[in-house]
C-alpha positions in Angstrom: 47.8 -6.1 107.2 44.6 -7.9 108.2 41.9 -5.8 109.9 39.6 -7.1 112.6 36.3 -6.3 111.1 33.0 -8.3 111.2 31.8 -9.7 107.9 28.5 -11.2 106.6 28.0 -14.5 104.8 29.6 -13.1 101.7 32.8 -12.2 103.6 32.1 -8.4 103.3 31.8 -5.6 105.8 29.1 -3.3 104.5 28.4 0.4 104.9 25.4 2.4 103.7 25.3 6.2 103.8 21.8 7.8 103.6 21.7 11.5 102.7 20.3 14.2 100.5 22.1 16.0 97.7 24.4 18.8 99.0 25.7 17.2 102.1 28.6 15.2 100.5 27.6 11.6 101.1 28.6 10.7 97.5 32.1 12.0 98.1 32.3 10.4 101.5 31.5 7.0 99.9 34.2 7.5 97.3 36.7 8.4 100.0 35.8 5.3 102.1 36.1 3.1 99.1 39.5 4.5 98.3 40.5 4.2 101.9 39.9 0.5 101.9 41.4 -0.3 98.5 44.4 2.1 98.3 45.4 2.7 101.9 44.3 -0.3 103.9 45.0 -3.0 101.3 41.5 -4.4 101.4 39.3 -5.4 98.5 36.7 -2.6 98.3 33.9 -1.4 96.2 31.7 1.7 96.4 28.9 3.2 94.3 26.1 5.7 94.9 22.5 5.9 93.8 20.8 9.2 93.3 18.3 10.9 91.1 18.4 14.3 89.4 21.6 15.5 91.0 19.8 18.4 92.6 20.4 19.7 96.0 17.8 18.2 98.3 17.2 15.0 96.4 17.9 11.6 98.1 21.4 10.1 97.8 22.5 6.6 99.0 26.1 5.5 99.0 27.1 1.8 99.3 30.5 0.6 100.4 31.9 -2.9 100.9 35.2 -4.1 102.4 36.7 -7.6 102.3 40.0 -9.1 103.2 42.5 -9.4 100.4 41.9 -13.1 99.9 38.1 -12.5 99.6 36.7 -11.3 96.3 33.7 -8.9 96.3 31.2 -10.3 93.8 28.2 -8.2 94.8 27.3 -5.0 93.1 23.8 -4.7 94.6 22.6 -2.1 97.2 23.7 -2.8 100.8 20.6 -4.3 102.5 21.8 -5.0 106.1 24.7 -2.7 106.8 27.3 -3.1 109.5 27.6 0.7 109.5 24.9 3.1 108.6 25.5 6.9 108.3 22.5 9.1 108.4 23.6 12.6 107.2 20.4 14.4 108.2 17.9 13.4 110.9 14.9 14.7 108.9 15.3 11.8 106.5 13.7 9.7 109.1 10.1 9.1 108.0 10.9 10.5 104.5 13.1 7.5 103.5 13.3 3.9 104.7 16.7 4.7 106.2 16.4 2.1 109.0 15.7 -0.8 106.7 18.0 -3.7 107.4 19.3 -2.3 110.7 19.8 -5.1 113.2 21.8 -6.0 116.3 25.1 -5.9 114.3 24.6 -2.4 112.9 26.2 0.8 114.2 24.2 3.8 113.3 25.8 7.3 113.1 23.3 10.2 113.0 24.0 13.9 112.3 21.8 15.5 114.9 21.7 18.0 117.7 19.0 16.1 119.5 19.6 13.9 122.5 20.1 10.2 121.6 16.9 9.1 123.4 14.9 11.4 121.1 16.8 10.3 118.0 16.1 6.6 118.9 12.4 7.3 119.1 12.5 9.3 115.9 14.2 6.6 114.0 12.2 3.8 115.6 15.5 1.9 115.8 15.1 -1.8 116.3 18.5 -2.7 117.7 22.2 -2.0 117.3 24.5 0.8 118.4 23.6 4.4 118.1 26.2 7.2 117.7 25.0 10.8 117.7 27.2 13.8 116.5 26.2 17.3 115.8 28.0 17.4 112.5 26.4 20.6 111.3 27.5 22.5 114.4 31.0 21.1 114.2 31.3 21.8 110.5 30.4 25.5 111.1 32.9 25.8 113.9 35.8 24.3 111.9 34.8 25.8 108.6 34.4 22.5 106.9 31.5 20.4 105.5 29.1 18.0 107.2 30.6 15.0 105.3 34.1 15.5 106.8 32.7 15.5 110.4 30.6 12.4 109.5 33.7 10.6 108.2 35.4 11.0 111.6 32.3 9.8 113.4 31.9 6.8 111.1 35.5 5.8 111.7 34.9 5.8 115.4 31.7 3.8 115.1 33.4 1.2 112.8 36.2 0.7 115.3 38.9 -0.5 112.8 39.3 2.4 110.3 42.7 4.1 111.0 42.4 7.8 111.5 45.8 8.5 110.1 45.0 6.7 106.8 41.6 8.4 106.6 43.2 11.8 107.0 45.8 10.9 104.4 43.0 9.8 102.0 41.2 13.1 102.5 44.5 15.0 102.0 45.2 13.2 98.8 41.6 13.4 97.5 40.5 16.9 98.4 43.7 18.6 99.5 45.1 18.8 96.0 42.0 20.3 94.5 41.0 22.6 97.4 44.2 23.2 99.4 42.7 26.2 101.2 40.1 24.0 102.8 42.4 21.2 103.8 43.1 22.2 107.4 39.4 22.7 108.1 38.6 19.4 106.6 41.2 17.5 108.6 40.1 19.4 111.8 36.5 18.4 111.0 37.4 14.7 110.8 39.1 14.8 114.2 36.2 16.7 115.7 33.7 14.2 114.4 35.8 11.3 115.8 36.1 13.0 119.3 32.5 14.1 119.5 30.7 10.9 118.5 29.2 9.2 121.5 27.7 5.7 121.7 24.3 5.3 123.3 23.0 1.9 124.3 19.8 1.1 122.4 17.1 -0.4 124.6 15.8 -3.9 124.0 13.8 -4.3 120.9 10.9 -2.0 121.4 10.4 -1.3 117.7 10.0 -4.0 115.0 12.7 -4.9 112.6 12.4 -3.1 109.2 13.1 -5.3 106.3 14.9 -3.9 103.3 12.9 -3.7 100.1 12.9 -1.5 97.0 10.2 1.2 97.2 7.4 0.2 94.9 4.9 2.7 93.4 1.3 1.9 92.6 1.8 3.8 89.3 4.8 3.5 87.0 5.6 4.0 83.4 3.8 0.8 82.4 0.4 1.5 84.1 0.2 5.2 84.7 -2.8 6.8 82.9 -2.0 8.9 79.9 -2.9 12.6 80.0 -3.8 14.9 82.8 -3.0 18.5 83.7 -0.6 19.6 86.5 -0.8 23.4 87.1 2.4 23.1 89.1 4.6 21.7 86.4 7.7 19.9 87.6 6.5 19.8 91.2 5.3 17.3 93.7 3.3 18.4 96.7 4.6 15.6 98.9 8.2 16.6 99.4 10.0 18.3 102.3 13.1 20.3 101.5 14.0 21.0 105.2 16.7 18.3 105.1 18.7 20.2 102.5 19.3 23.2 104.8 22.8 23.5 106.3 22.1 25.2 109.6 20.9 28.6 108.4 17.4 29.9 107.6 15.8 33.2 106.6 14.2 34.7 109.7 11.1 36.6 108.8 10.1 39.8 110.7 6.6 40.7 109.7 6.7 44.2 111.3 9.6 45.2 109.0 8.0 43.7 105.8 6.8 46.2 103.1 5.3 43.4 101.0 7.3 44.4 97.9 7.5 40.8 96.7 11.3 40.7 96.0 11.7 37.7 98.2 9.0 35.8 96.2 10.7 36.8 92.9 14.2 35.6 93.9 13.1 32.5 95.8 13.8 29.4 93.6 11.2 27.4 95.5 8.5 30.0 95.9 8.1 29.5 99.6 6.7 32.9 100.5 2.9 32.9 101.1 1.2 36.0 99.8 -2.6 36.3 100.2 -5.1 39.1 99.3 -5.4 41.7 102.1 -5.1 45.3 102.9 -2.0 47.5 103.6 -2.7 51.0 105.0 -6.4 50.6 103.9 -5.6 49.7 100.3 -6.1 46.2 98.8 -2.8 44.4 98.2 -1.0 41.1 98.4 0.2 40.6 102.0 3.3 38.5 102.8 2.5 36.0 105.6 6.1 34.6 105.6 7.9 31.5 104.4 6.7 27.9 104.2 9.8 26.3 105.8 8.6 22.9 104.6 9.8 23.8 101.1 12.7 26.1 102.0 16.1 24.7 101.3 18.0 27.5 102.9 19.7 29.2 99.9 19.2 32.6 101.7 18.8 34.5 98.4 15.8 36.3 100.0 17.9 37.8 102.8 20.2 39.3 100.1 17.4 41.2 98.2 15.2 42.2 101.1 15.4 46.1 101.3 14.2 46.4 104.9 15.9 43.6 106.7 12.6 41.9 107.2 14.5 38.7 106.2 17.8 38.1 108.0 20.1 35.1 108.3 19.6 33.0 111.4 20.8 29.7 112.9 18.0 27.2 112.5 18.8 25.6 115.9 18.0 28.9 117.6 14.5 29.4 116.2 11.3 27.4 116.8 10.0 27.2 113.2 6.6 25.8 114.4 5.8 29.3 115.7 6.6 31.1 112.4 5.9 28.4 109.9 3.2 29.3 107.3 2.1 26.3 105.2 1.1 26.7 101.6 -2.6 25.7 102.0 -2.8 24.6 98.3 0.0 22.1 98.9 -1.3 20.4 102.1 -1.8 16.7 101.5 -3.1 14.6 104.4 -3.5 11.3 102.7 -0.5 10.0 100.8 0.3 6.8 99.2 3.6 6.6 101.1 2.4 8.2 104.4 5.1 6.4 106.5 8.0 6.7 104.1 7.3 10.1 102.5 8.7 11.2 99.2 12.0 10.8 97.5 11.9 13.5 94.9 12.9 17.2 94.7 10.3 19.9 94.6 9.7 23.4 93.6 6.4 24.8 94.9 4.4 27.7 93.7 3.2 30.4 96.1 -0.2 32.1 96.1 1.3 35.0 94.3 1.8 32.9 91.2 -1.2 30.8 91.7 -3.5 33.8 91.8 -2.6 34.5 88.2 -4.2 31.3 86.9 
């Protein structure tokens, strides 16, 4: 049956999903592609672009729909989407997520912030804004963020049948993970019901054109040689977008400065500095650098004194307990507005003091 969907000059309805590894945007793109082709009878294509397949690295999924009589001849990234899904609000400023967003675009954002604040954060030029607290709903329904976002995306699109979307999820995920099926289906419905449209004010912010990110240095002109004492790292990344609602809460009064947290942390976020404990010189734990914490919570499992416990990120003001790694502060970046697009492991002062 024909579906009433807007199309561009190529006869395609285009969707772009912006996310970070671990939130399921790649799978969401595959499900949306199969939904169009196998369940709705449309011509459809979907593909994703991502880097090292590590949790916290950027992921972008591109989906196109066309009526059965219209062939999809494009295989390039979606530049001006009809529907944009932003799986984590912290991507704003780190990635050019709003590139190509215009008056015809519906933007769905996973956020617990009010829409006015999200609009300011995104510097959204025009279009329709839908906000849904996908992380909170996913925790309530024991599902993943991507399932809630699928429901919200279906509502924003306006023509995606919920029954067919649920059937696609049932056939795609239900067979492999039957125990999670009910939670996933409940998450889709919750996302659909919770998504609310907010009228974007007249064009306060300029239109952001889509373009491939260009680096001043590349493999052709980068200088040969050099020493990086933090091998495999980049000081410009922010892993806060990879957290899924939980953080390690640090209680300094309970800490015995044993260093087990620093040993188990895969990103070395704990900041130890020379100091004194009971009058003796020792390395003192100042707490975590949440800028580089991806929320794996390993530290809470090994802490012998409950100085680190699991907490909901939304219930804590990290600006009051945040301890930045002074050796990784960078104030002048080549991509100051866009930020980084790579994954990072930082070293703490405990390790750096050995060099």
